[in-house]
N, C-alpha and C positions, 0 to 999 in steps of 0.2 A: 298595695296587698289587697288581694281579694279574698274575702270569706264567704261562702256560700253565695257568691254573685253579688255581696254588698261590699261597698267600699269604707273605709275608715270613718267617714262622716255618718252613713247610715248606721254603722254599730255604735257610734257615740250618741246618737239619738236613741237608739233603742235602749241602751243602757241608761240613760237621763230618765226615759220613761219608767223604766224597771224600778229605778231607785225612787221615783215619786210614787209608784203604786205600792211597793213592798216597804218601803222605808230602808234606813240605814242599818236596821238591826236584823233584819230578815235577808238581806242581800248576800252576805256572806254564805248562810245555810244554803240559799239556793245555788250559789256558784259552786260549793261543796257538791251538792247533789248532781249538778251537770258534770261537774270534773269526774266523780265516781262513775256516773253513767258512761262517760265517755271511755274510761279505762276499761270498764266491763265489756263494752262493745268492741274495743280493740282486741282484749283477751279473747272474746268470743270468736271474732273473725279470725285470729292469730291461729287457734285452736282447729277452725273449720279449714283454713287453708292448709294447714299441717297435715289433717286428715285427708283432703283432697290429694296433697302431694303424695302422701304413703299409699294410698289406692292406686294413683297414676304409677307410681315406682312399681308396685306389684303386678299391675297389669303388663307394663312395659317388660318387666323380667319374665313374666309368663309368654308373652308374645315372642319374646327372643327366644327362649328356650324350646318353643313349638317349632320356630323357624329354623334353628339349629337341627331338630329331629328331623325335619322334613327334607332339610338339605342333605343330611347323612342318609336319609332312605333314599333319595332321589340319586345320590352317589352309588349306594349299593346296587340299585336297579339299573343304573347304567353300566356298572362293571359286570353284573350278570347277563344282561342283555349283549354286550359286547362280547363277553366268553362264549355265550352260545351262539351266537351269529358267526363268530369266528370258526367254532367246532363244527357248525352245520356246513358252512362253506367248505371247510378241509374235507369234511364227509362227502359233501355232493360231488367235489372233484375227485374223490378216490372212487366213488361206487357209480361215476356216470360213463356209461360204456362209450366208446368211440361209434360215430355214426357209421352203419354198414357201407361199404364200398358202392358208389353209384346212386346214393339216396337221394342226392341234390338233383342228379338227372331225373330220377323218377318224379321227383315232386314237380320240377319244371315243366316235365310232359303232362302230368295231370293236370296243371294250372293251364297250360295251352289248349288242352282238349276240352276242358270245361269253358274257357271263353270261346272256342270256336263252335261248341255245342248251343251256347245260349246266345239266342240274336240280341244285337246292341241296338236299344232304342235311344236315340238322342233326344234330350230335352228341346222343346222349341217354346217360341212365345205363347203359343195355342197350349201346349201341353208341358208345363217346365217340370213337371214330375216323371216324366216318360221313362227315365232311366232308373227309376226305383221298382223294385218287385212287386207285383200285384198282390193283393192280399190272397186271392182265390187260387194262386199259382200253385202246380203240383210241387211237393217237396223234392228237393235234389237228392238224388241217390248216388252214392260212391259207388267205385268199380267193385267193390266189395258186396253190393246188394244191400248195405245198410244206409239207413237215413242219416244225412250229414248234420241235420239240425236246423237247415235253413228251410224256410218256406212255411206252410201251414202245420206242420208237426205231425207226430205220429210215424209209426213204422209202416213201411211198405212191405206187401207180401205178394 
């Protein structure tokens, strides 16, 4: 048996010394005071533990309710987003006109013309960035006379 890190012999020695110092008449009063102090200490720690437990339960229930509200809101957002996406997809499919006949051939022809008009510089060890467009290159102009947005910007006249 270990009590505060002391064995039975150490406790017996302390009790004998206390008996010699306080005497046999005073020792029961001291033991009664020590017992009362221990009971009060246990009651105080029990109250404190109970208060901590109640507070912890309140916080846990609050966190749980907030988590439930967040989950419900997320489910509502998901349902709304899904329905909006479904409706937008449906409307996009309804309102999208089919491409005009021969459109893909015109696009392919325009791409081939653009490739033929632009000289291709191949990167070499001496100039590894040769295939990139120079900063001061004139803007590319589409066949309709408008700037295509590539090059140094601005509209051409």
